N, C-alpha and C positions, 0 to 999 in steps of 0.2 A: 887346454893342455894338450899336448901332442901325443897320440897313442902309439905305443911302441908296435912296431911289426910282428912282434910275437903275441901282444895280445889281440891286435887285430885277427892274427891267424886261428887262434883260440877262441875267438867270438864267430868266426865265418864256420870254423869245424863243428861247434855246437850247433848252430842254426842250420847247417848243412845235412847234419846229422839226423837232427829231427826232422828235417824237410824229407830225406830218404825214408824214413820210417813212416811217415803220412804217406808216402806214394807206395809203399809194398802195403799197406792197410787198404789202399784204394784199388790198386790193382788187383789185389787178392779178393779184396770185397767179402771178407767175414761176415756172415748174418744179412748180404745183399745191402747194405747200409747205404749202397749209393743207388740202387736201381730203382725205376719205376716202372718196370715191366709188368707190374700188377695192373696198370692203367689199361693196357692193351685191348683187353677183352671185355670189359664191363660197361661199354656204353655209354649213354648221357645221363641217365636218370638219376636223381637225387639218392635212391637206395645204391646206385655204384659208388657214388662219393662217400656215402657211409661206409661202406664196405671196403673201400681202398684204405679209409683212415683206421680202419682196424686192423687190417692186415700189415699196413705201411703207417704206423702212427707218425705225427709231426716229430715226437723227439728224436724217431730213428732218422728222418730226414734231416732233422738239424743236426745230427751226428754227422751223417755224411757230408751235408753242407760244410761244416767246422772243419772237416778231414781235407776236403777241395782247398778252401781258402789256404789252410797250413800249407799243402803239399805247392799250391800254385802260386803262392803270393811271399810265402817265408823268406826265400832270399832275396826279394826286394828291399828286406828289411835291414839287410847287413850293413849297408852304408849308416843308416840315420842310427842304428844301434852301436856302431862304430864313434858316430857323433856324440851320442848321449854318455859313451865312457870317455870321450875325450873331454866334454864338458862339467861331467860330475865329481864330485868329491869321492874318494876311494869306497867310503862305507855307504853310499848312497847310488852307486853305479848298477849295482844287480838289480835293486830295487824300483828303480829308475826306468832301465830297460824292459823290466816285466810289467812296470805299468804301462808304458808306450806299448808294448805287443797287446796287452789286455784291451787297451783302448781301440787299436787297429782292427782286432779280430771283433770286438763287440759291436763296431760299425758294420762290418761285413756280415755279421749274424743278421742284424736288424733288413740290411738290402737281401739277406739271402729269403726272409719271409715272403718278400713282394716278388722274388725270381722263383723261388719254390711254388708259389701260389700261382703265378703264371703257366709253370710248367705244367703243373697238376692240370689246371685247367685245359690247357691245349691238348695233354694225352688222353682226357676224358672226352674230349669234343673232337679231336683226329687223331685216334688212336692207330701207333705205326704209320704215319705219315711222315715223310722227309720235308713237305712243304713249308710248315712252320720253321724248320731248321733253315731252309734256303732263304725266307725272308728275313730270319735273324742274320742269317749270314751278309745279306745284302746290307741290311741295318748297319750292322758292324763295319762293313766295308766303308760306307758313308761316313759313319762315326769316326773311323781310322784315320780319315784324310781332312777332318773337319776342325776350324779353327777353335770350337769349345774344347775337343779332347787335346788340342794341343796346350790349352790355356790351362787344364787340369794337370798335364805332363808337367809343365812348367812350376806349377804351385807346387807338386808333389816334391820340387828338386830343393825348395825353400825351408831351412832348418830354422826355427827361430831359436831365440835367446833363451836359456834354461835357467832358473834359480837355482842356486847353489846349495841354501839350507832347507831344513824342516819341511812344513808342509808345502809352501810354494815350490819347490822342489818336486815334490811328487805329483801336485796339480799341472804344473808345466809337462812332466813326461807324459800324463795322462792325456791332457789337451792336444799335445803334440802326436798322441797316437790317433786321437780321433780324427783330428784335422788332415793328417797324413792319409789316413783311411776313408776318409770322405774324398780328397782329390783322387785316389786310385778306385774308388767305385765309379768317379764321374768318368775316369778315362779306359776304364775296364768293364763296366757293366755288359756291353753288348757283346763281346769277347767271351764273357763268363757264362751268358746265357745260353749261346751257341750249342756248347755240347750237352748241355741239359734236354735239349729238343729233338737231340739225334735218336732215332730208333735203336740204332746200332752204330758200333763205333765211339763210344764215350770215351773210353781210354787214350786211342790215337788222338783223338780231337782235344782232350785237356793237355796231353802233352805238347801238341801244336800251338795251343793257346798260350800256354805257359812259357814256351819258347819266345812267340811273341811279344808278350807282356814283358818279360826279361829284357829283351832286347830293346824295345822302345824305353825302357825305364834307364837303360845306359846311356842313351843319347844325350846330349847336351841341350837345354831349353833353345828353342825356336820360336820365331815371330808366327803368332795365332792367324793363320788365313787357309784357306782351300788350297790343299797341295798334295800331289802324291809324294809321300814320304816312304821312303824304303828303310825302315831302320835296321841295318845289319851289321851294329855294332857287336853284337854278340857272336855272328860268324866270324867277324872279322878276329875276335879276340881268341875263339875258339881254334882258328886256323894257324894264329900265330904261335899258341901254346901248342899245336902238335909240330910245328917245325921246332920251336926250340928242345922238343922232348925228343923229334926224332934225331937231331944235329947230337944232341947229347948221347944218345943210344949210340950214336954211329962214333 
């Protein structure tokens, strides 16, 4: 079933609105839900870890992580949600899309447990040091041009056939979200870790990483191999849209 341009625009508007709201929360950071600044002066002893978890409980860290995922990843789900709406019966569209997003975010939340644990450990052992972020940056750069990452990006472009009726439709939408999340984790785990390890400049780093991940998501699948790939499609799109806007204004 072909999705109308009006429906696509409406879906994009809803997703982008939620995305903007998540960014506002992240950048204003109410309650310090994203910060790990408490780690910097506590040393490396077990009492320090206990004090850290009292001041910044796991629930608060996971809330911040969930906002990071929504802010940085949600725009990547526009095309899959379009696909779900185009493949589903009218009364199954929204529930299927919601299950897809739920499965996607759930997988990232599980990954967050490991990434947050690594970040806590690093901050307790090497407080206020840029060395872990530098190492993570090198790993992310190597991963960026690796064939494994390209395979993950390629698999992220695959949209499976979805059942149209009943429980199978819900199951397929949920599994689609879980699988899509797994391939996104495979491609973006190193980039997501980098801002979390920076002593300062988290917000700017998150914006840059988001731009990189959105740009690479827009590129067509390629042959998996070691290769310097400058994924600049998002820049080209923004440049073209700016030109169109200026011509209309003139």
